[in-house]
Residue, then its C-alpha position, 0 to 999 in steps of 0.5 A: m174881143g175880136k176887135l180888140l185882138g185886131a187893134i192889138i196887132c195893128v198897134t204892135l206894128l204901127v208903134c214901131s220905127a219908120s223902118a220896114v217891118e220883118l216878122s217871123f212866125m212859126d208853129f210850136d208843136r213839130t216846128i219849133f219842138k220835136p214830138e215824141k217818137f216822131d223820128r225813129n233815128t232821133p226821137g223827139t222828147y217834147g209832147s203833150k198828152v191827148i185823153l181818150y175816153r171810154i165809150e159808155n154806151r156800148p152799141n152791142f154786148f158782144v164786145e166785152f171791155n169792162d176791164a179797160p180803163v175808163e180814160i187813157e193818156v196817149s201822145a199826139v204822135d200815136l194819135e196821128h200815126r198809130l191810131t190813124k189809118m188810110n181808107d183804101i177806098t177814099k184814100k184819106d186818113e181815118l181815126l181808128l177811134a170811136a167816132r162818138d160814144g155809143r159807136f165802135g171804132s176799130l176792134d183790132k188791137v194797137t201797140l202804142s209807142d210806149g209799149r201799151v196795147i189797146v183796142p182804139g175802137i172802145y175809145y173816143l175824143n171828147v172835145p175839148a176835154s181830150f185836149k186839156y194839156y193843150r189849153e189853158s191850165p188851172a192856177g198853180r199849173n203850167y202844162l206848157l212848161e211842165d211838158f218842156k221840163n219832162a222833155e229836158e229830162l228825157e234829153a238829159r237821159k240821151i233818149g232824144t231831143f226836144k229841138g225841132p227843126y225850127w228850134n235853132h231859128m227861134v234861138n237865133l231870133l231870141s239872141h238879139v234885141d232887134s230880131a226878138k221883136q220880130f219873133g212870133i208864134i201862131t199855134a193851135r194851142g190855147h195857153s194863157k199869156r201867163e203860161w207863155q210868159e213863164f215858159f219864156d222866162y224859164l228859157l231865159t233863165k236856163g240860157y237858151i235865149k237872151f231876150l224875151p219875144d213880144m208877147r203880143h206876137i204869140h197867137n193861140i188860135n184856140r182861144p176865144e178871141y180868135e174865133k173871128y178867123g174861122m168857127g168850128d175846129s179848123d185850126s188851119l182856117r184860123k191860122v191863115g185868117l189871122l196871117k191875112q190880118i197881120i199881112m193887111d196891118m203890115s201893108i198900111r204901115k209906112f216906111r222909108d223908100s230907102d228900106y230895101r229887101l230882095h223883091p218877091n220876083g227874086s231879080e231886083a231890090a225893092s222897098i217892102h215889108s217881109i213876113s214868114f210863117a212856118d209850119d208842119n201841117q200840109r193842109t195848113l201850108e196849102l191853105a196859106y198859099e191859096e188864100l195869101r197868093s191873092l194878097a201877093m198878086r194885088r202887090t201888097p207891100v209885103k213879101i210872103i215867105i212860106s216854110s214847111a217843117a214837114l218830113d221830106h216825103e211830105v215836102n216832096q208830095s206837096r210839089k213845092p220847095r221846103s221854103y218859098v216866096i210868093t211872086d207878085r204874079g201868084l207863083i212861087r220861087p224858092a227862097t234864099n236862106f237869107e229870106t228864110y231865116g232873116e233879112p234885114v233891110h239895107q239902104n243901098a239898091n245900086r249895088f244890086q243893079g245888073a244882078k242876074n239871079s236871086a243867089e247873086l242878090e242874096r251875096g250882096l245883101i248878106k255883105t251889105c247887112a253883115s254889119l247889123f249882127 
């Protein structure tokens, strides 16, 4: 299955025209969609639930919890924020839940975002069962679409919005027949092609988008066929491994020498492919930079743009721009808006001779490519 997936990715790229390729990948949760209660000023309405299971084999009999539900559903945001606490010694975030059945976690009460009060230490994550709403739905169900319809209803009631930081970018890409082919998702979910097809069909029917994406660019890295990119539960490792494979496949694709984009160094035009990746997880973004910079330093003919959909303080802590390009020296420079949100090729590099900075080049690119939109 892994070999078949690699072949599909390669064929998807190679059957296109001879133009330089541009692909724009983004995460799903917290990148395209805004999760529940993530921002107090403008609450998000989209989110799949996580199931917590009560421990069956108690480590002692001093704690009574027979009246507690056997299982409860909580939001992913509650799991990450209210049910997680930084260890004062290790300075790392740790779950307040029990590590496993037969062992208590924190017995201090916690109030969830919906007002429920629970004792987190009597519950544990039973993987993969705890994440069933992030995996393939049974026949007759579509967890992905059901959660979106629920988010729509909450937004209609003025409770918040389901639109995350990259919602508008997705909509823009899927509003043009050519750019729709560039759009892709790399998510830690594990839904089926049927679910994604029904999901985007619904967006099309409701008028959110005008064209459907190429379903071969929708990647669910927790499906079995993606295990080749990293074993275990390392979602970051699988995402970055998949990105490396896609970049390598792009690098062997031929294109016209007259297909120009802004060079990764930001000071000239170059014939080059382009790939962008947006995610909200800082660990994933850091790993992407560390792993992909070697490809950039090998002067692979693919410009690599990495963007963060995280909160402002998380971006500041990373000490990197919110959106940046990896240069051919393995360094980073801030990406222009044109690079972040779409950079079609043009055939006139002479226009940019003598340009002093990336902003000047960007103005030239915008002027040259305006006729394409």
